[in-house]
C-alpha positions in Angstrom: 274.1 8.4 273.8 276.6 5.6 274.4 279.8 7.5 273.0 281.2 10.9 272.4 281.3 14.0 274.5 277.6 13.6 275.4 277.7 9.9 276.4 275.3 9.1 279.1 273.3 12.3 278.6 269.6 12.1 278.0 268.7 15.8 278.0 271.0 18.7 278.0 269.6 22.3 278.5 271.8 25.0 276.9 272.7 27.8 279.3 271.1 30.3 276.9 267.6 28.9 277.6 265.4 31.2 279.6 266.0 30.2 283.2 262.2 30.3 284.0 261.8 27.7 281.1 260.4 24.3 282.2 261.9 21.2 280.9 258.9 18.8 280.7 259.5 15.1 280.5 256.0 13.6 279.9 255.1 10.0 279.4 252.6 7.5 280.8 255.0 4.7 280.2 258.6 5.7 280.7 259.8 2.8 282.7 263.2 2.9 281.5 265.1 6.2 281.5 268.7 5.7 282.0 271.1 8.6 281.8 271.6 12.2 282.9 269.2 15.0 282.7 271.3 18.1 282.9 269.4 21.4 283.3 271.1 23.2 286.2 269.5 26.6 285.4 266.0 25.4 284.7 263.0 23.7 286.3 262.4 20.1 285.6 258.8 18.6 285.4 258.4 14.8 285.4 255.2 13.1 284.3 251.9 14.3 283.0 248.3 13.3 283.4 248.9 9.7 282.4 245.5 9.3 280.7 245.4 12.7 278.9 242.0 13.6 280.4 242.4 14.7 284.0 241.2 11.4 285.5 244.4 11.0 287.5 245.3 14.6 288.2 244.7 16.5 291.4 241.1 17.4 291.5 240.2 15.1 288.6 237.7 12.3 288.8 240.1 10.0 290.4 242.8 12.2 292.0 245.5 11.0 294.3 243.4 11.1 297.4 241.5 8.1 296.0 242.9 4.6 295.9 243.6 4.8 292.1 240.9 2.3 290.8 242.6 2.2 287.5 246.2 0.9 287.1 247.1 3.6 284.5 246.8 6.2 287.1 250.1 5.6 288.7 253.2 5.6 286.4 256.4 4.3 287.8 258.7 6.6 285.9 262.2 5.1 285.5 261.6 1.8 287.4 263.6 -0.4 285.0 266.4 2.1 284.5 270.0 1.0 285.6 270.7 4.7 286.7 269.2 8.0 286.5 270.6 11.4 287.5 268.8 14.8 287.4 270.7 18.1 287.8 268.2 20.9 287.8 267.2 24.2 289.7 264.2 22.3 291.0 262.1 19.3 290.2 258.3 18.9 290.2 256.8 15.4 290.1 253.2 15.5 288.9 250.2 13.6 290.4 250.0 10.0 289.3 253.8 9.6 288.8 256.2 7.9 291.0 259.8 8.7 290.1 262.0 5.8 290.7 265.8 6.5 291.0 268.1 3.7 290.7 271.9 3.7 291.0 273.3 0.5 289.3 276.1 2.4 287.6 278.4 -0.6 287.3 275.8 -2.8 285.8 274.8 -0.4 283.0 276.2 -0.3 279.5 275.3 3.4 279.4 278.4 5.5 280.3 278.2 7.5 283.5 279.5 11.1 283.0 282.1 12.2 285.2 281.0 13.5 288.6 277.8 11.4 288.6 277.5 8.1 290.5 280.9 8.1 292.3 279.2 7.2 295.7 276.6 4.8 294.3 273.7 6.4 296.3 270.8 8.6 295.7 270.6 12.0 297.2 268.3 15.0 297.0 270.5 17.9 297.6 269.7 21.8 297.8 
């Protein structure tokens, strides 16, 4: 959203959701994913088997140990996003997905929520 109290938010997980719930963001072609995923009490899982047939999954016909003979086996999730922030209990990135985190906060027309992007860098924090 670009305006209002949820401006800049892509996904907001309510505190009432089961803390063991998994917020799944699945796409074979999510190259633009600008905004904040806010699920501080939940697990976030990015990506899915990009061809929907286990061809790219671990242990599948062409799992990550091979050189990915098919270009659809590697999805660069978020590569064209101005910025992406994820606040979660933990994050899992599935086989065949490369999560690209950009930090062009100033160049984006998507508002940046307070507390996100103040330093302009990307960090994985425990």
